[in-house]
N, C-alpha and C positions, 0 to 999 in steps of 0.2 A: 559519861564516862562511857568508853567502847567496855565491853567484855563478851568472851567467847567460850562458850558453855556444850556441853556435852549430857545428851540423857540415853538412860539407858532402851534399848528396843526390848519389849517384853518378853520378847520370843528366845531372844539373848541373853535375857536374867541368869546371872549365876547366884549361889546359892552356897558353893565354896571358897566365895572371899569374901572379905570384908575390907575397911574403908581403915586406912593408916594413919595414923597420928601426923606423922611427917609430912605425909600430900595433904592433909589438915592444916594443919599450921602453914605453909606453904600458901594454899586460898588464904588463909586468917591475915597472916602477914601481908598479903596484897590486899586486901579489902583494908586494913586498917591505914597502908601506908598510903591510900587513895582517896582515905575520909570517909568510907564508907559509914554510913550510922552503927551504933554499939547494939540497937535492935536487931540487925542486920543480920551482922559478922555473930549474934548469938543463935540466930535462926538458923544460919550455914552450922555451928557448931552441933545443933540439936539434930540439926537432918541429917549428918553426920553421923550422929549417935545412935540413932535410929536404923541408922543401915548395918550397923554392927551385928552378927550374928548371937546372940545372946548363949546361944549352945560352946561358943569359941572358951576356953577353959583361960584364955589371955584376956577375954572382953573386959574385965571389970578395969583393968589395967588401962587397957586402953580407951575404956570411956573418960576414966579420970585422967589419963592424958590430955583427949579432949577438950575436956571441962578446964583446965585450968591453962589452955592457952591465953 
């Protein structure tokens, strides 16, 4: 399986944005469509959840949406 990914350059990292559940859904749906192991899909979801700024008012809702993917 070929994949393209992006990494955050530490000097460019921003704390004023967070992961959107719709974006994670695209990733998760693609992983499942290509037969990625469930364990890997769960790792991706957990990583996305870990990036959400817990100070955001809607963080619990975003986390719940990602957990339910």
